[in-house]
C-alpha positions in Angstrom: 1.1 101.2 -61.6 3.8 98.7 -60.2 7.1 98.0 -60.4 8.9 99.0 -63.7 5.5 99.4 -65.7 4.2 95.7 -64.2 0.6 96.5 -62.8 -0.4 94.5 -59.5 -2.6 92.3 -61.5 0.6 91.2 -63.4 2.7 90.4 -60.6 0.2 88.3 -58.9 -0.6 86.3 -62.2 3.3 86.2 -62.5 3.4 84.8 -58.8 0.4 82.1 -59.3 2.5 80.8 -62.4 5.7 80.4 -60.3 3.9 78.5 -57.4 2.2 76.3 -59.9 5.8 75.5 -61.8 7.9 75.0 -58.4 5.1 74.6 -55.5 5.5 75.8 -52.3 7.7 73.5 -50.5 10.1 74.0 -53.6 9.8 78.1 -52.9 10.2 77.4 -49.3 13.3 75.8 -49.2 14.7 78.3 -52.3 13.6 81.1 -50.1 15.7 79.6 -46.5 18.7 78.9 -48.8 18.8 82.4 -50.0 18.1 83.8 -46.4 21.1 81.5 -45.0 23.2 82.7 -48.1 22.2 86.5 -47.0 22.8 85.8 -43.2 26.5 84.1 -44.1 27.6 86.9 -46.4 26.5 89.3 -43.7 28.8 87.4 -41.2 31.5 87.6 -43.3 31.4 91.1 -44.1 31.0 91.7 -40.1 34.2 89.6 -39.8 35.9 91.7 -42.5 35.3 94.8 -40.9 36.0 93.9 -37.6 39.5 92.6 -38.8 40.0 95.6 -40.9 39.3 98.0 -37.4 41.7 95.8 -35.7 44.6 96.1 -38.2 44.2 99.7 -38.3 44.1 100.1 -34.4 47.3 98.2 -34.2 49.0 100.3 -36.8 47.7 103.4 -35.3 49.4 102.2 -32.2 52.7 101.0 -33.4 52.7 104.7 -35.4 52.2 106.5 -31.8 55.0 104.0 -30.2 57.4 105.1 -33.0 56.5 108.8 -32.7 57.2 108.4 -29.4 60.5 106.8 -29.7 61.7 109.4 -32.3 60.7 112.2 -30.1 62.5 111.0 -27.2 65.9 110.5 -29.6 65.6 114.0 -30.8 65.5 115.0 -27.1 68.4 113.2 -26.2 70.1 114.5 -29.4 68.8 118.4 -28.3 70.3 117.9 -24.7 73.4 116.4 -25.9 73.9 119.6 -28.3 73.2 122.0 -25.5 75.6 120.6 -23.3 78.6 120.3 -26.2 77.5 124.1 -27.2 77.6 125.0 -23.2 81.3 123.3 -23.0 82.9 125.3 -25.8 
């Protein structure tokens, strides 16, 4: 049993018919074009993945900086409140 109920002999006969209709040179060119398209797709996906990763890292860095600024401000406010309460 082959793929999806098609036997190996049926696949070989189909392959021979395709070769007779298109010829080996045209099939070779189509294979090369398909390979180039897949390669370009993979490259594009990798570039997109890198862009998303860089953006996430930049956002994480920005949020860390913002959290540090907020912490510094709250420490200053707490110090001011402690000094005011001690003065009273």
